[in-house]
C-alpha positions as CSV (number, residue, x, y, z in Angstrom):
1,M,79.7,16.4,69.5
2,K,80.3,13.8,66.9
3,Q,76.7,11.8,66.3
4,G,74.8,14.8,68.2
5,F,76.0,14.5,71.8
6,V,77.2,17.8,73.2
7,K,78.5,18.1,76.7
8,V,76.9,20.6,79.4
9,A,77.5,21.7,82.9
10,A,75.5,23.4,84.9
11,A,77.9,24.7,87.9
12,T,77.1,26.8,91.3
13,P,80.6,28.5,92.8
14,D,81.1,29.3,96.1
15,I,80.5,33.1,96.5
16,K,80.4,36.2,98.7
17,V,77.9,38.4,98.8
18,A,79.2,41.8,97.0
19,D,82.8,40.6,96.9
20,V,83.0,40.8,93.1
21,S,86.9,39.7,93.0
22,Y,86.6,36.4,95.1
23,N,83.5,35.4,92.7
24,T,85.3,36.1,89.7
25,E,88.2,33.9,91.1
26,Q,85.4,31.1,92.0
27,I,84.0,31.7,88.3
28,C,87.2,31.3,86.7
29,K,88.0,28.1,88.5
30,L,85.0,26.4,87.8
31,I,85.4,27.3,84.1
32,D,88.8,25.4,84.3
33,E,87.2,22.6,85.5
34,T,84.2,22.4,83.9
35,V,86.1,23.1,80.1
36,A,88.9,20.3,81.6
37,N,86.2,17.8,81.7
38,G,84.9,18.3,77.9
39,A,82.0,20.5,78.7
40,K,81.2,22.5,75.7
41,I,78.3,24.5,77.3
42,V,78.6,25.8,80.9
43,V,75.8,27.6,82.9
44,F,76.2,29.6,86.1
45,P,73.6,31.1,88.4
46,E,71.9,34.1,88.3
47,L,73.7,37.2,89.6
48,C,76.7,35.3,90.6
49,I,79.2,38.0,90.0
50,T,77.9,39.8,92.8
51,G,75.4,37.3,94.3
52,Y,71.8,37.4,93.7
53,T,71.0,38.8,97.6
54,C,72.7,42.2,97.4
55,G,69.4,43.8,97.7
56,D,69.7,47.8,97.5
57,L,73.6,47.4,97.0
58,F,72.4,47.1,93.3
59,F,71.8,51.0,93.7
60,Q,75.4,51.5,94.5
61,D,77.4,52.5,91.6
62,I,80.9,51.1,92.7
63,L,79.0,47.5,92.8
64,L,78.0,47.5,89.4
65,E,81.3,49.0,88.1
66,R,83.1,46.3,89.8
67,A,80.3,43.3,88.2
68,K,81.5,45.1,84.7
69,E,85.0,45.1,85.1
70,A,84.6,41.5,86.3
71,L,82.5,40.5,83.2
72,N,85.3,41.8,80.9
73,T,87.9,39.8,83.0
74,I,86.0,36.4,82.8
75,A,85.1,36.9,79.0
76,V,89.0,37.5,78.8
77,Y,89.5,34.1,80.4
78,T,87.6,32.3,78.2
79,K,89.8,33.4,74.9
80,N,91.4,29.5,75.2
81,K,88.2,27.8,76.4
82,D,86.1,25.7,73.8
83,A,83.0,26.3,75.3
84,L,79.9,28.7,75.4
85,I,79.6,30.2,78.9
86,F,76.6,31.8,80.4
87,V,77.3,34.1,83.5
88,G,75.3,36.4,85.7
89,V,75.7,39.8,86.2
90,P,73.7,43.4,86.9
91,L,74.2,45.6,84.1
92,A,73.7,49.1,83.7
93,I,73.0,50.1,80.1
94,N,71.7,53.4,79.2
95,G,70.5,54.5,82.4
96,K,68.4,51.2,83.2
97,L,69.7,48.2,85.4
98,Y,69.0,44.8,84.0
99,N,69.6,41.3,85.4
100,V,71.6,39.6,82.6
101,A,73.2,36.4,81.6
102,A,75.9,37.2,79.5
103,A,77.2,34.6,76.8
104,L,80.9,34.3,76.3
105,N,82.6,32.7,73.7
106,R,86.3,32.5,73.0
107,G,87.5,35.8,74.8
108,K,84.4,37.7,74.0
109,I,81.1,38.7,75.0
110,I,78.9,37.8,72.2
111,G,75.5,37.8,73.8
112,L,73.5,40.2,76.9
113,V,70.3,38.0,77.4
114,T,68.1,40.2,79.9
115,K,65.7,38.7,82.1
116,T,61.9,39.2,81.2
117,F,60.0,38.3,84.0
118,L,60.9,40.4,87.4
119,P,59.1,38.7,90.6
120,N,57.9,41.2,92.8
121,Y,56.1,39.0,95.5
122,S,56.9,37.4,98.8
123,E,60.7,37.4,99.6
124,F,61.5,38.4,96.0
125,Y,61.1,42.2,94.7
126,E,63.3,42.7,91.5
127,M,61.5,45.3,90.5
128,R,62.4,47.7,92.7
129,T,65.9,47.3,91.4
130,F,65.9,45.7,87.8
131,Q,64.1,47.0,84.6
132,A,62.5,44.0,82.6
133,G,64.3,43.4,79.3
134,P,63.1,44.9,76.0
135,E,60.4,43.1,74.4
136,E,62.8,42.3,71.0
137,A,66.2,41.7,70.7
138,R,68.5,44.0,69.2
139,V,72.4,44.6,68.5
140,I,73.7,47.5,71.0
141,L,77.1,49.0,71.1
142,Y,79.0,47.5,74.6
143,E,82.3,48.7,75.6
144,G,83.1,49.6,71.9
145,E,81.3,46.2,70.4
146,Q,78.6,45.1,68.9
147,V,76.6,42.7,71.0
148,A,73.2,41.4,71.2
149,F,71.1,42.2,73.8
150,G,67.4,41.4,75.1
151,P,65.6,38.4,75.2
152,Q,65.7,35.3,73.2
153,I,68.9,35.9,71.5
154,L,69.8,32.2,69.3
155,F,73.4,31.2,69.9
156,K,74.2,29.1,66.7
157,A,77.4,26.8,66.3
158,K,79.0,27.5,63.3
159,D,80.3,23.8,62.6
160,M,77.8,21.6,64.2
161,E,74.1,21.7,62.7
162,G,71.5,21.9,65.0
163,L,73.1,22.9,68.1
164,I,71.3,26.2,68.7
165,V,71.4,27.7,72.3
166,S,68.7,30.4,73.9
167,A,69.3,31.3,77.5
168,E,66.6,32.5,80.1
169,V,66.8,34.0,83.6
170,C,65.2,32.2,86.9
171,E,61.4,33.7,86.9
172,D,61.4,33.6,83.1
173,V,60.9,29.7,83.0
174,W,58.2,30.1,86.2
175,S,56.3,32.4,84.1
176,P,52.9,31.1,81.9
177,I,54.6,31.8,79.1
178,P,58.1,31.3,79.3
179,P,60.5,33.2,76.5
180,S,62.0,29.6,75.8
181,I,58.7,29.0,74.0
182,M,59.6,31.4,71.3
183,A,63.3,30.4,71.5
184,A,62.6,26.7,70.9
185,T,59.9,27.0,68.3
186,A,62.5,29.5,66.5
187,G,65.2,26.4,66.7
188,A,67.1,26.2,69.9
189,T,67.7,23.0,70.8
190,I,69.3,23.8,74.3
191,L,67.8,26.1,76.4
192,V,69.8,27.4,79.6
193,N,68.8,29.0,82.9
194,C,70.9,31.1,85.1
195,S,68.7,31.2,88.4
196,A,68.3,31.8,91.8
197,S,65.7,30.0,93.4
198,S,65.2,29.7,97.2
199,E,64.6,26.4,99.0
200,T,61.3,26.1,100.9
201,Y,59.9,22.8,102.0
202,G,59.0,20.8,98.9
203,K,60.0,23.5,96.4
204,D,62.6,21.1,94.8
205,G,60.0,18.6,93.8
206,Y,58.5,21.5,91.8
207,R,61.5,22.8,90.2
208,T,62.2,19.6,88.8
209,S,59.0,18.8,87.2
210,L,59.0,22.4,86.2
211,I,62.5,22.1,84.4
212,S,61.8,18.4,83.0
213,G,58.1,19.6,81.9
214,Q,59.6,22.7,80.1
215,S,62.2,20.3,78.2
216,A,59.4,17.9,77.2
217,R,57.0,20.6,75.8
218,M,60.1,22.2,74.0
219,I,61.4,18.9,72.9
220,A,64.7,20.6,73.9
221,G,67.5,20.0,76.3
222,Y,67.6,22.2,79.3
223,V,70.5,23.4,81.5
224,Y,69.4,25.2,84.7
225,A,72.3,26.4,87.4
226,N,71.0,27.7,90.6
227,A,72.5,29.6,93.4
228,G,73.9,28.0,96.4
229,A,75.8,28.6,99.8
230,G,77.3,31.7,99.9
231,E,74.2,33.8,99.1
232,S,73.2,35.9,101.8
233,T,70.7,33.6,104.6
234,T,69.2,36.8,106.1
235,D,65.5,35.7,104.9
236,L,66.2,33.1,102.3
237,V,68.6,29.8,102.0
238,F,69.5,28.6,98.6
239,G,70.5,25.1,97.9
240,G,72.3,25.1,94.7
241,H,69.7,22.7,92.8
242,N,71.2,22.2,89.3
243,I,69.1,20.3,86.9
244,I,70.0,18.9,83.3
245,A,66.9,17.5,81.6
246,E,66.4,16.1,77.8
247,N,62.7,16.1,76.4
248,G,61.1,15.2,80.0
249,T,64.0,13.4,81.3
250,V,66.5,14.4,84.1
251,L,69.7,13.4,82.9
252,K,71.4,14.5,86.2
253,E,70.5,16.5,89.1
254,S,72.5,17.8,92.2
255,R,72.2,17.1,95.8
256,R,71.0,20.5,97.2
257,Y,72.5,22.5,99.8
258,M,76.0,21.4,98.3
259,N,77.6,23.6,95.6
260,D,78.6,21.3,92.8
261,V,78.8,21.0,89.3
262,I,76.8,18.5,87.1
263,Y,77.6,16.9,84.0
264,S,75.7,14.9,81.4
265,E,75.4,15.0,77.3
266,I,72.5,16.2,75.5
267,D,71.7,14.6,72.4
268,V,70.8,17.1,69.5
269,H,70.2,14.6,67.1
270,R,67.7,12.8,69.1
271,L,65.9,16.4,69.7
272,L,65.7,17.1,66.0
273,N,64.6,13.5,64.9
274,E,61.7,14.4,67.6
275,R,61.1,17.7,66.4
276,R,60.8,16.5,62.7
277,K,58.1,13.7,63.6
278,N,56.1,16.2,65.8
279,T,53.8,17.9,63.5
280,T,52.3,20.0,66.5
281,F,55.9,21.2,67.0
282,Q,56.4,22.1,63.2
283,Q,53.3,24.3,63.1
284,M,54.6,26.3,65.4
285,S,58.2,26.8,64.0
286,G,59.4,29.6,62.3
287,K,57.0,32.3,63.4
288,H,59.2,34.4,65.8
289,F,62.2,36.3,64.3
290,L,65.0,36.1,66.8
291,V,68.7,37.6,66.8
292,T,71.1,35.0,65.6
293,V,74.5,35.0,67.0
294,P,77.5,32.3,65.8
295,F,79.8,30.9,68.4
296,E,83.0,28.7,68.0
297,I,83.6,25.3,69.4
298,E,85.6,22.5,68.0
299,K,83.6,19.4,66.9
300,E,85.0,16.4,68.6
301,E,83.7,12.9,70.0
302,T,82.0,13.4,73.3
303,K,82.7,11.1,76.2
304,L,79.8,9.8,77.1
305,T,78.6,9.3,81.2
306,R,75.0,9.8,80.6
307,N,72.9,6.3,81.7
308,I,72.3,4.2,78.8
309,S,69.8,1.6,79.6
310,Q,70.1,-1.6,78.5
311,M,66.4,-2.3,77.9
312,P,65.2,1.3,77.1
313,F,61.7,-0.3,76.5
314,I,61.4,-0.8,80.3
315,P,61.0,1.6,83.3
316,E,64.1,1.3,85.7
317,D,62.1,2.0,88.5
318,E,60.5,-1.1,89.7
319,K,57.2,0.5,91.0
320,E,57.0,2.8,87.8
321,R,57.9,-0.9,85.8
322,D,55.0,-2.5,87.6
323,E,52.8,0.2,87.2
324,C,53.3,0.1,83.3
325,C,52.9,-3.7,82.9
326,E,49.6,-3.2,84.6
327,E,48.5,-0.7,82.1
328,I,49.9,-2.6,79.3
329,L,47.8,-5.3,80.4
330,M,44.5,-3.4,80.6
331,I,45.4,-2.0,77.2
332,Q,45.7,-5.3,75.6
333,A,42.5,-6.3,77.4
334,L,40.6,-3.3,76.4
335,G,42.0,-3.9,72.8
336,L,40.6,-7.5,72.7
337,K,37.4,-6.5,74.3
338,K,36.4,-4.0,72.0
339,R,37.1,-6.4,69.0
340,L,34.8,-8.8,70.7
341,Q,32.0,-7.2,71.6
342,H,32.2,-5.3,67.8
343,A,32.1,-9.0,66.1
344,N,29.3,-10.2,68.6
345,C,32.1,-12.8,69.4
346,K,32.2,-14.7,72.9
347,N,34.5,-17.3,72.0
348,V,38.4,-17.4,71.2
349,V,41.1,-20.0,69.9
350,I,44.8,-19.7,71.4
351,G,47.7,-21.8,70.4
352,I,49.5,-22.6,73.9
353,S,53.1,-23.7,73.4
354,G,54.2,-23.1,76.9
355,G,56.4,-20.0,76.3
356,L,56.3,-16.6,77.2
357,D,54.1,-15.2,74.5
358,S,51.5,-17.5,74.1
359,T,51.2,-17.3,78.2
360,L,51.0,-13.5,77.8
361,A,48.2,-13.6,75.2
362,L,46.2,-16.3,77.6
363,L,46.8,-14.1,80.4
364,V,45.4,-11.3,78.5
365,A,42.2,-13.4,77.1
366,V,41.5,-14.7,80.7
367,K,41.3,-10.5,82.0
368,T,39.5,-9.7,79.3
369,F,37.0,-12.4,79.7
370,D,36.7,-11.5,83.2
371,M,36.1,-7.7,82.3
372,I,33.5,-8.1,80.0
373,G,31.7,-11.3,82.3
374,V,32.2,-14.1,80.0
375,D,32.8,-17.6,81.1
376,R,36.7,-18.7,80.8
377,K,35.4,-21.9,79.5
378,N,35.0,-19.7,76.4
379,I,38.9,-19.5,76.0
380,M,39.9,-22.7,73.9
381,A,43.4,-23.3,74.6
382,V,45.2,-25.5,72.2
383,T,48.3,-27.4,72.7
384,M,49.8,-29.2,69.6
385,P,52.9,-31.3,70.2
386,C,55.1,-32.3,67.4
387,F,58.3,-33.1,66.9
388,G,60.3,-30.7,69.3
389,T,57.9,-30.3,72.1
390,T,59.5,-31.1,75.2
391,D,57.9,-32.8,78.5
392,R,58.6,-29.4,80.4
393,T,56.7,-27.1,77.7
394,Y,53.9,-29.5,77.4
395,R,53.3,-29.7,81.0
396,N,53.5,-25.9,81.7
397,A,51.1,-25.5,79.0
398,C,48.7,-28.2,80.4
399,S,49.4,-26.9,83.8
400,L,48.6,-23.3,82.7
401,I,45.3,-24.0,81.2
402,E,44.2,-26.0,84.1
403,K,45.1,-23.3,86.5
404,L,43.3,-20.3,84.7
405,G,39.9,-22.3,84.5
406,V,40.1,-22.1,80.5
407,T,39.2,-25.1,78.1
408,L,41.9,-27.2,77.1
409,R,42.3,-29.2,74.1
410,E,45.3,-31.1,72.8
411,I,45.4,-31.9,69.2
412,S,49.0,-33.8,68.2
413,I,49.8,-32.9,64.9
414,R,52.8,-35.0,64.3
415,E,50.8,-37.6,61.3
416,A,48.9,-34.2,59.8
417,V,52.8,-33.2,59.4
418,K,54.1,-36.2,58.2
419,N,51.1,-36.8,55.5
420,H,51.8,-33.2,54.3
421,F,55.6,-33.9,54.3
422,K,54.4,-37.3,52.1
423,D,52.2,-34.7,49.5
424,I,55.0,-32.2,49.0
425,N,58.3,-35.1,48.8
426,Q,59.6,-33.4,51.9
427,R,62.2,-35.8,54.0
428,E,61.1,-36.3,57.5
429,D,65.2,-36.1,58.5
430,L,65.6,-32.9,56.4
431,F,65.8,-30.3,58.8
432,D,65.2,-27.3,56.5
433,T,62.8,-24.5,56.8
434,T,60.3,-26.6,55.2
435,Y,60.7,-29.1,58.0
436,E,60.1,-26.2,60.4
437,N,57.6,-24.2,58.6
438,A,55.0,-27.0,57.8
439,Q,54.6,-27.2,61.5
440,A,53.9,-23.8,62.1
441,R,51.4,-23.7,59.3
442,E,49.6,-26.8,60.4
443,R,49.2,-25.3,63.9
444,T,47.9,-22.1,62.4
445,Q,45.5,-24.0,60.2
446,V,44.1,-26.1,63.1
447,L,43.4,-23.1,65.2
448,M,41.7,-21.1,62.3
449,D,39.6,-24.0,61.5
450,I,38.5,-24.7,65.4
451,A,37.7,-20.8,65.4
452,N,35.5,-21.1,62.5
453,M,33.5,-24.5,64.3
454,Q,33.3,-22.4,67.7
455,N,32.5,-19.1,65.9
456,G,35.2,-17.5,67.8
457,M,38.4,-15.6,67.0
458,V,42.4,-16.7,66.7
459,I,44.1,-14.4,69.3
460,G,47.9,-13.9,68.1
461,T,50.7,-14.4,70.3
462,G,53.8,-13.1,68.4
463,D,55.4,-9.8,70.0
464,M,56.8,-7.2,68.5
465,S,60.8,-8.4,68.7
466,E,59.8,-11.4,66.4
467,L,58.2,-8.8,64.0
468,A,61.4,-6.8,63.6
469,L,63.2,-9.6,63.0
470,G,60.7,-11.7,60.8
471,W,61.0,-14.7,63.3
472,A,57.6,-15.8,62.2
473,T,56.2,-18.2,59.7
474,Y,54.2,-16.2,56.9
475,N,50.5,-17.6,56.7
476,G,51.4,-19.5,60.0
477,D,51.9,-18.2,63.3
478,H,52.2,-14.9,61.8
479,M,48.5,-15.0,61.0
480,S,45.6,-14.2,63.6
481,M,42.1,-12.2,63.9
482,Y,43.8,-10.0,66.8
483,G,47.4,-9.7,67.9
484,V,47.4,-8.6,71.2
485,N,51.4,-8.6,71.7
486,A,52.0,-7.0,68.3
487,S,53.5,-3.8,69.7
488,I,55.3,-5.8,73.1
489,P,59.2,-6.4,72.6
490,K,60.0,-9.8,74.1
491,T,62.2,-8.1,77.1
492,F,59.2,-6.6,78.0
493,V,57.0,-9.9,77.7
494,R,59.1,-11.6,80.1
495,F,58.8,-8.4,83.0
496,I,54.9,-8.4,82.6
497,V,54.6,-12.6,82.7
498,K,57.0,-12.2,85.7
499,Y,54.5,-9.2,87.4
500,C,51.7,-11.3,86.9
501,A,53.4,-14.3,88.5
502,L,54.2,-12.5,91.7
503,E,50.8,-10.9,91.8
504,C,49.3,-14.2,91.5
505,E,47.9,-15.6,94.8
506,D,47.8,-19.4,93.3
507,Q,51.1,-20.7,94.7
508,V,50.5,-23.5,91.9
509,L,49.9,-21.1,88.9
510,Q,53.0,-19.0,90.5
511,K,55.2,-21.6,90.0
512,V,54.0,-22.5,86.4
513,L,54.5,-18.7,85.4
514,L,58.0,-18.7,87.0
515,D,59.1,-21.8,85.3
516,I,57.8,-20.5,82.0
517,L,59.8,-17.7,82.7
518,D,62.9,-19.6,83.1
519,T,62.2,-21.9,80.2
520,P,64.7,-21.1,77.1
521,I,62.8,-19.2,74.3
522,S,62.3,-21.6,71.5
523,P,59.7,-22.4,68.6
524,E,60.7,-26.3,69.3
525,L,60.3,-27.1,65.7
526,L,63.5,-29.4,65.4
527,P,63.6,-32.7,67.3
528,A,64.6,-32.7,71.1
529,K,67.7,-34.4,72.3
530,E,67.1,-36.4,75.6
531,G,64.1,-34.6,76.4
532,E,65.7,-31.4,76.2
533,I,64.9,-28.1,73.9
534,E,67.3,-28.4,70.7
535,Q,66.3,-25.1,69.1
536,K,67.2,-22.0,71.3
537,T,66.1,-18.8,69.3
538,E,68.9,-16.7,70.6
539,D,71.5,-19.0,69.3
540,V,70.1,-18.7,65.6
541,V,69.0,-14.8,65.8
542,G,70.9,-13.5,68.8
543,P,70.2,-11.9,72.1
544,Y,66.7,-10.1,72.0
545,E,68.2,-7.7,74.7
546,L,70.5,-6.4,71.7
547,H,67.8,-6.6,69.3
548,D,65.0,-4.9,71.2
549,F,68.0,-2.0,72.2
550,Y,68.6,-1.5,68.6
551,L,64.6,-1.8,67.6
552,Y,64.3,1.1,70.2
553,Y,67.0,3.3,68.8
554,M,66.6,2.9,65.1
555,L,62.7,3.4,65.7
556,R,62.3,5.7,68.4
557,Y,64.8,8.3,67.3
558,G,66.1,7.2,64.0
559,Y,69.4,6.9,65.2
560,E,72.3,5.7,62.1
561,P,73.6,2.0,63.1
562,S,77.1,3.5,64.3
563,K,75.6,5.5,66.6
564,I,73.4,2.7,68.0
565,Y,76.7,0.6,68.0
566,R,78.1,3.0,70.2
567,L,75.4,3.3,72.9
568,A,75.2,-0.6,72.9
569,K,78.9,-1.0,73.6
570,K,78.8,1.5,76.8
571,A,75.3,-0.3,77.5
572,F,76.4,-4.0,77.5
573,A,80.1,-3.3,78.6
574,G,81.6,-6.5,80.0
575,I,78.2,-8.5,79.0
576,Y,78.8,-8.6,75.6
577,D,82.1,-7.8,73.1
578,D,82.0,-5.2,70.9
579,E,82.3,-7.9,68.0
580,V,79.2,-9.9,69.0
581,I,77.1,-6.5,69.5
582,L,78.6,-5.3,66.1
583,K,77.6,-9.0,64.7
584,W,74.3,-8.9,65.8
585,L,73.3,-5.1,64.8
586,K,74.2,-6.1,61.5
587,S,72.1,-9.3,61.4
588,F,69.3,-7.1,62.9
589,C,69.4,-4.5,60.1
590,R,69.4,-7.3,57.6
591,R,66.8,-9.0,58.8
592,F,64.7,-5.9,59.4
593,F,64.6,-4.8,56.1
594,T,64.6,-7.9,54.3
595,Q,61.4,-8.9,56.6
596,Q,58.9,-5.7,56.0
597,F,56.7,-7.8,53.6
598,K,55.9,-9.9,56.9
599,R,55.1,-6.5,58.7
600,S,53.0,-5.2,55.9
601,C,50.2,-7.3,56.3
602,L,50.3,-7.4,59.9
603,P,46.9,-8.1,61.9
604,D,45.1,-5.6,64.0
605,G,46.5,-5.3,67.4
606,P,47.2,-2.4,70.3
607,K,49.7,-0.2,70.5
608,V,51.1,0.0,74.1
609,G,54.3,2.1,73.6
610,T,55.8,4.9,71.9
611,V,57.4,2.6,69.1
612,G,55.0,0.2,67.4
613,L,55.3,-1.6,63.9
614,S,51.6,-1.3,62.5
615,P,51.6,-0.9,58.6
616,R,48.5,1.5,59.5
617,G,50.3,3.8,61.4
618,D,53.8,3.5,63.2
619,L,55.7,1.8,60.3
620,R,55.0,2.8,56.8
621,M,57.9,1.0,55.0
622,P,58.1,-0.4,51.5
623,S,58.7,-4.0,51.6
624,D,61.4,-3.9,49.0
625,A,63.7,-1.2,50.6
626,C,67.7,-1.3,50.6
627,V,69.5,-1.7,53.5
628,T,72.8,-0.9,51.6
629,I,73.2,2.7,53.3
630,W,72.5,1.2,57.0
631,L,75.4,-1.5,56.2
632,D,77.6,0.7,54.6
633,D,77.7,2.9,57.9
634,L,78.9,0.0,60.0
635,E,81.1,-1.0,57.6
636,R,83.1,2.4,57.8
637,L,83.5,1.6,61.5
């Protein structure tokens, strides 16, 4: 549970209808299994001690008495188990029969959560046998002990801040206003559901979207345990469809029709960070008073089994990724379209290097001009070869411009830069920062002046990864009138260009785009060697896939560097050594803080995803903030 991760389990036991002893044995067996696998929160199905499908047998005193005895037996069995366990049971209390999710911890029954909404339709007739729980939770005397009873009880971990669990029962989550809404707004970060939901054609998809959606709406973890094989099939079949979700993402889902246990880790700190940033959620918080019950579990490091994507900005599903690429292109184009129309501008100027970023910017400009019905020739694509330009990038730049039907203008900046070196007494053989930045600033000056001549705008090409690292020349490629790539990480730029290439019908253009994709990333500011690129960006600043990973988790969820390091080790195991991951993470932290001044005067550009660096919205950060505590966190590893 260190760094906020809590392992949870949804377990469907093999049961026999009304055979309480057998069911108790199976439940205890799964308690052993789940706790041995490190689960700290374990959820069983609705009424699993007796079976959900007992029907009018729930009117039999002997069944209810055996169920109560079994609950006590299971509770005692948990005495040496380091977990909070929820199990479904019918309980007769004060002359009424309730459908209950009993919470067990360290040998005790610490809460009896009642079902609020009882179905009374189709094949479900619970109102025939059960009473709805009280409107509010209270403490009752149960088996000689004071126990919380009712809906929306909060179970709060003593030794882990933020770990607050609340339970509901099956139909509750299908209702218009689920009890988990009030529980979450009162502080519950993990919601659990003891359920018995039958299978009909297509119901599984709806069930998954329901649980996923509830976890998203409540910014919570959700553990859903469903009844399975062993329930009566007189009229229904139960598939054991278990689901673990976190803030809209399904972390684990069981195969149906196979009683199984699923595990995953819910990141409580991530949920708390999201809630703090969500002003709508904050307005709802604290409006409901619920009974709070403490529980105990040991705080230890949770072994991670959940999938950690190497590229968290990018959808893993190919179809979803293609749709995302198309939507990003549309957002970029619409942003540029509005800017051009507002300024009554029909000309743009773009510097084309033959690299990924300028290629994407040009593709966006072409899409925009096609949308507004302006001739592509009004797009002036300028290639400006200098000391580090290679034949490969030069040819690709020219071919790209030609095939897209925009205006090509070639301006060598060699002599202009040499003259500038003379003016400032810079040696031509001193390959320092001045040598590099003089070229970048000369290129920007050329583009700006041509834009003035054309009554046009300079379109910026830099991406979000470069902005995060400060890998842009201040008042050089850092400046433009509109930056269409400003919120797209480098790893995603690659996928978007690849998407455009594969969608392209022109075979020559496709070949050019694919070769651009295959070209090493470089600013080409140092002299080439034997016609090949000498200066490779990732050799200097580190792999972009690592930096994008760091950027995502630092800004999206506010993770501390040590937690990002832990996730990166799992995600990139076998690709990068731990020492390499740590080296570039330290470099990322230093660069991110020291280069904020460049982002503070960032040109306008459209936001396309959940993370952005615009000083006007997503990142309001002082330019002189200290990185000390972030680096100290890594030094303690």
